[in-house]
C-alpha positions, -999 to 999 in steps of 0.1 A, spaced: 839 -166 51 863 -168 21 872 -144 -5 849 -161 -28 818 -146 -10 799 -126 -39 800 -89 -31 765 -75 -30 766 -40 -14 790 -24 10 771 -9 41 782 16 65 768 31 96 751 60 76 729 37 58 711 32 91 689 53 112 694 43 149 662 44 170 671 30 203 687 3 224 676 -32 226 700 -47 248 739 -49 257 763 -78 254 797 -86 267 815 -69 235 790 -46 223 755 -34 219 724 -42 202 702 -12 186 668 -9 168 679 5 132 656 17 104 669 6 68 641 -20 67 632 -28 104 663 -47 116 683 -51 147 719 -37 146 745 -56 166 775 -33 172 808 -50 183 839 -29 193 869 -44 174 890 -35 203 874 -56 226 871 -85 203 910 -83 198 917 -80 234 901 -111 240 914 -129 209 882 -137 197 886 -125 159 883 -161 147 854 -171 169 835 -139 154 841 -151 120 831 -185 128 799 -174 147 788 -151 116 798 -177 91 775 -201 112 744 -181 114 746 -170 79 744 -203 69 713 -211 89 687 -194 72 661 -218 61 640 -219 95 617 -193 111 630 -204 143 665 -191 140 672 -155 141 686 -144 105 718 -128 98 710 -109 67 743 -90 63 774 -73 79 799 -47 74 827 -29 96 847 5 97 878 16 116 864 6 152 835 -13 152 816 -44 137 780 -44 127 756 -73 122 725 -67 106 699 -92 123 666 -99 120 645 -78 144 623 -98 171 600 -75 182 588 -92 213 621 -93 227 637 -119 250 619 -151 260 635 -146 296 617 -112 301 582 -130 292 590 -158 316 599 -134 342 567 -115 336 545 -147 337 567 -165 362 557 -197 344 541 -206 311 511 -230 307 513 -261 287 503 -249 252 530 -222 255 557 -247 267 548 -275 241 550 -248 213 584 -237 224 597 -273 225 583 -282 190 599 -250 175 632 -256 191 632 -292 186 624 -286 146 651 -258 146 678 -281 164 670 -307 138 680 -282 111 711 -273 132 722 -308 139 719 -316 99 743 -287 93 768 -299 118 761 -270 142 757 -275 179 740 -243 197 748 -254 235 733 -224 250 696 -224 247 687 -206 280 659 -179 281 681 -150 277 694 -165 243 660 -168 229 640 -143 213 604 -138 202 592 -129 168 560 -108 159 535 -139 166 554 -151 196 575 -176 176 608 -186 191 642 -173 176 674 -191 182 699 -165 188 735 -160 199 754 -188 183 787 -178 199 788 -207 222 786 -229 189 825 -220 184 837 -214 219 863 -238 235 860 -230 271 830 -237 294 813 -205 305 779 -192 310 752 -202 334 760 -232 350 723 -243 353 721 -257 316 754 -275 314 753 -313 309 771 -336 327 795 -346 298 805 -309 296 809 -303 336 833 -336 336 854 -323 303 841 -355 284 838 -358 247 805 -343 238 785 -343 208 751 -324 194 731 -343 222 742 -315 248 713 -296 231 689 -322 241 699 -319 278 693 -280 272 660 -284 257 651 -306 291 663 -279 312 644 -254 293 612 -273 294 614 -275 331 621 -239 337 591 -226 313 567 -250 332 581 -244 369 597 -207 367 633 -217 375 657 -244 362 660 -277 379 693 -279 393 694 -242 404 712 -239 438 729 -217 462 765 -226 452 783 -238 421 793 -270 438 759 -276 448 746 -269 412 773 -293 399 764 -322 422 727 -318 414 735 -321 375 760 -348 379 735 -368 397 706 -359 376 688 -347 406 655 -336 394 625 -330 417 595 -324 399 569 -304 418 533 -316 413 525 -288 391 543 -305 361 517 -325 342 528 -362 341 533 -364 304 556 -333 303 574 -349 334 581 -379 309 593 -356 282 617 -339 306 629 -371 323 638 -387 288 659 -356 279 676 -353 312 699 -384 311 735 -386 326 743 -409 294 738 -389 264 731 -423 243 699 -429 265 685 -393 258 652 -390 235 662 -380 201 649 -349 185 626 -369 160 608 -383 191 605 -349 208 584 -338 180 564 -369 182 559 -368 219 523 -373 229 525 -341 254 540 -320 225 516 -331 199 485 -327 224 494 -292 232 516 -275 208 499 -245 191 526 -240 167 518 -214 137 544 -206 110 547 -169 102 547 -154 69 582 -158 45 607 -131 55 606 -102 36 645 -94 40 659 -115 10 675 -86 -6 699 -80 22 724 -109 11 756 -114 26 784 -92 14 822 -90 18 844 -109 44 850 -93 77 886 -80 82 893 -72 119 
């Protein structure tokens, strides 16, 4: 973000009525807040500075602020700060985390899973056109809108240099420290498809070393419950060589996705008036 960013309005915490907690993160908390109905992510400057993540936070905000033209990416409407905290004004996803719905259901059926695949493949196509790699599409990082549509959230991994987080979704090239590109998102898409249909990720194991081994060998065991055409899509995404992976355009055209997706586009967002304001000064 630069000094040329137009100044629309300066917000303070007094502009919002805090209703209750929505979740917790490593560096702060997320609350339901009334101004319009939004989610207010509150980050503590002391923790951001302690970890040396000032630049990362600026880049994360910059990335998400410029990914606004799809219903399947959580919108960042604005941000502001005070002496102790940074506040991100985010789109409110009323149905919460995909992870919680998956836990309640154990596994999703074909229409629900294929719909998620179409929504994410479309959103990732947009991200990759903007030169943004998400890298962390596990169920805990995906939210659900009013109509159940998936919302990609938490673009922090898009700017992180270190390999961290849940091992189950890491592709071979990241584990081995190889140069990687946007195709790491295709691997994550394949892992997610498997987890939604089965209830657990394909490389899950009792130890890190065993998980690493399964990933590097692409050792995937498909239970009989996975339909054959879904198996075909997953196997085309989980490839050791990124060059052999199914491209996103083909994911959108895959026969299983086309046969089962029930994607419905929600109404246009009503929050255009919350334009981005001044740059953050940490």
